[in-house]
C-alpha positions as CSV (number, residue, x, y, z in Angstrom):
1,M,-40.8,-89.8,11.6
2,E,-42.5,-87.8,9.1
3,K,-45.3,-89.0,7.2
4,Q,-44.3,-88.3,3.7
5,G,-47.1,-88.0,0.6
6,P,-47.1,-90.0,-2.5
7,R,-44.0,-89.9,-4.5
8,K,-44.2,-88.1,-8.1
9,R,-44.0,-90.0,-10.9
10,G,-41.8,-88.9,-14.1
11,M,-42.0,-90.2,-17.4
12,D,-38.9,-92.3,-16.7
13,D,-40.5,-94.2,-14.1
14,I,-43.5,-95.4,-16.2
15,G,-42.1,-98.6,-17.2
16,S,-41.2,-99.5,-13.5
17,Y,-44.9,-98.5,-12.8
18,I,-46.8,-100.6,-15.3
19,K,-44.8,-103.6,-14.2
20,S,-45.7,-103.8,-10.3
21,R,-49.2,-102.1,-10.6
22,C,-50.7,-103.2,-14.1
23,L,-49.4,-105.6,-16.2
24,G,-48.1,-108.6,-14.1
25,G,-46.5,-111.2,-16.3
26,T,-47.6,-110.4,-19.8
27,I,-44.9,-110.8,-22.3
28,V,-44.3,-110.1,-25.7
29,R,-45.0,-113.8,-26.8
30,D,-48.7,-112.9,-25.2
31,V,-48.8,-110.0,-27.6
32,L,-47.6,-111.9,-30.4
33,A,-50.0,-114.2,-30.2
34,G,-52.8,-112.0,-30.8
35,K,-51.9,-110.5,-34.2
36,R,-51.1,-112.1,-37.4
37,A,-48.3,-114.3,-37.8
38,E,-46.7,-112.7,-40.7
39,V,-43.7,-110.5,-40.5
40,W,-43.4,-108.0,-43.8
41,T,-39.4,-107.7,-44.2
42,I,-37.8,-105.7,-47.1
43,P,-33.7,-105.4,-48.2
44,P,-31.9,-102.3,-47.3
45,E,-31.1,-101.7,-50.8
46,A,-34.4,-101.7,-51.9
47,K,-36.3,-98.4,-53.4
48,V,-38.3,-96.2,-50.5
49,F,-41.2,-96.3,-53.2
50,Y,-41.1,-100.0,-53.1
51,A,-41.4,-100.4,-49.4
52,L,-44.2,-97.6,-49.3
53,E,-46.3,-99.9,-51.9
54,L,-45.2,-102.9,-49.8
55,M,-46.6,-101.4,-46.6
56,Q,-49.8,-100.2,-48.3
57,Q,-50.7,-103.9,-49.7
58,K,-49.9,-105.7,-46.3
59,N,-51.7,-102.8,-44.4
60,V,-48.7,-102.2,-41.8
61,G,-47.0,-99.1,-40.6
62,A,-43.4,-100.6,-40.6
63,L,-41.4,-103.2,-42.3
64,V,-38.3,-105.1,-40.4
65,V,-35.0,-104.3,-42.6
66,V,-32.9,-107.5,-43.2
67,D,-29.9,-107.9,-44.8
68,G,-28.2,-111.4,-44.9
69,G,-30.8,-113.1,-42.8
70,K,-29.8,-110.3,-39.8
71,V,-32.5,-107.5,-38.7
72,V,-30.5,-104.2,-39.3
73,G,-33.2,-101.8,-39.3
74,V,-37.0,-100.5,-39.4
75,F,-38.5,-98.5,-41.9
76,S,-41.6,-96.9,-40.8
77,E,-44.4,-94.5,-42.1
78,R,-42.5,-91.9,-39.5
79,D,-39.2,-92.4,-41.2
80,Y,-40.9,-91.6,-44.5
81,A,-42.7,-88.5,-43.4
82,R,-39.8,-87.2,-41.2
83,K,-37.0,-88.4,-43.8
84,I,-38.4,-88.2,-47.4
85,V,-41.2,-85.7,-47.4
86,L,-40.1,-83.0,-45.3
87,F,-36.7,-83.3,-47.2
88,E,-38.2,-83.4,-50.5
89,K,-36.6,-86.5,-51.3
90,S,-37.9,-88.8,-53.9
91,S,-38.9,-92.1,-52.5
92,R,-38.0,-93.9,-56.0
93,D,-34.4,-92.4,-56.2
94,T,-34.1,-93.0,-52.2
95,R,-32.8,-96.4,-50.7
96,V,-34.1,-98.0,-47.4
97,E,-30.9,-98.0,-46.0
98,E,-30.6,-94.3,-46.3
99,V,-33.6,-93.2,-44.3
100,M,-34.6,-96.4,-41.9
101,S,-34.1,-96.1,-38.3
102,S,-30.8,-97.9,-37.1
103,P,-29.3,-99.3,-35.2
104,V,-32.7,-100.8,-33.7
105,Q,-33.7,-102.0,-30.4
106,I,-34.6,-105.5,-30.8
107,V,-36.6,-107.7,-28.1
108,S,-37.5,-111.2,-27.6
109,S,-40.5,-112.8,-27.1
110,G,-39.9,-113.6,-23.4
111,D,-39.7,-110.1,-22.7
112,S,-42.1,-108.1,-20.6
113,V,-44.4,-105.8,-22.3
114,A,-43.9,-103.3,-19.3
115,E,-40.0,-103.1,-20.1
116,C,-40.7,-102.8,-23.9
117,M,-43.4,-99.8,-23.2
118,S,-40.6,-98.3,-20.9
119,L,-37.9,-98.7,-23.5
120,M,-39.8,-97.4,-26.5
121,T,-40.8,-94.5,-24.4
122,A,-37.2,-93.7,-23.4
123,G,-36.3,-94.1,-27.1
124,R,-39.2,-92.6,-28.9
125,V,-39.7,-95.3,-31.0
126,R,-42.8,-97.1,-32.0
127,H,-41.8,-100.9,-33.6
128,F,-39.3,-103.3,-31.8
129,P,-38.4,-106.1,-34.2
130,V,-38.9,-109.6,-31.9
131,C,-36.1,-112.1,-32.5
132,D,-35.4,-115.4,-30.5
133,R,-32.0,-116.9,-30.9
134,E,-31.3,-114.7,-33.8
135,R,-34.4,-115.5,-35.7
136,L,-37.0,-113.0,-36.6
137,V,-40.5,-114.1,-35.1
138,G,-42.4,-110.9,-35.3
139,I,-42.9,-107.2,-35.0
140,V,-44.4,-105.3,-31.8
141,S,-46.0,-101.8,-31.9
142,I,-46.5,-99.3,-29.4
143,G,-50.1,-99.7,-30.6
144,D,-49.8,-103.7,-29.6
145,L,-48.3,-102.9,-26.5
146,A,-51.2,-100.4,-25.5
147,K,-53.7,-103.1,-26.8
148,S,-52.4,-105.4,-24.3
149,F,-52.1,-103.0,-21.4
150,I,-55.8,-102.1,-22.0
151,T,-56.7,-105.6,-22.1
152,S,-54.9,-106.6,-19.0
153,Q,-56.4,-103.6,-17.1
154,Q,-59.8,-105.1,-18.2
155,H,-59.1,-108.4,-16.8
156,L,-57.9,-106.8,-13.7
157,I,-60.8,-104.8,-12.9
158,G,-63.1,-107.9,-13.6
159,E,-61.2,-109.5,-11.1
160,H,-61.6,-106.6,-8.8
161,E,-65.3,-106.4,-9.3
162,K,-65.8,-110.0,-8.6
163,Y,-64.1,-110.1,-5.3
164,I,-65.9,-106.9,-4.3
165,Q,-69.0,-108.7,-5.2
166,G,-68.0,-111.6,-3.2
167,G,-67.4,-114.0,-6.1
């Protein structure tokens, strides 16, 4: 049998690579525990201008769009830039539902960070609402997941250093 070199990884493999090599058992619940508890929502009929004001007041980059208690989309700064500014629409006249990202991928607090990172990469999205038993419990961004990844890596490096030093 010939010895083969290491297999090259494509972007589609990043989730499985991260899961097997880096994040272990880190789940979305762990990420939410390190964030503010509030999840800011907006109804789909609200004007984009109001959504922008709320995002600025709360210092967040995205709002979960909720209609009748059900998550129907996400409105983000990215949606504003790509769907309002670029097309010279009026944020005072445009409703959130016209430009929100929908349908939206929803994850649960028990889902792995690695799987969420993989889904975000594959779907080219930056925010996932988190629902447990159809109840909105949080929102995670690619930044939240990256922070979790870095923290996990720092912990792993520390453990390796202790092992190498005989501790």
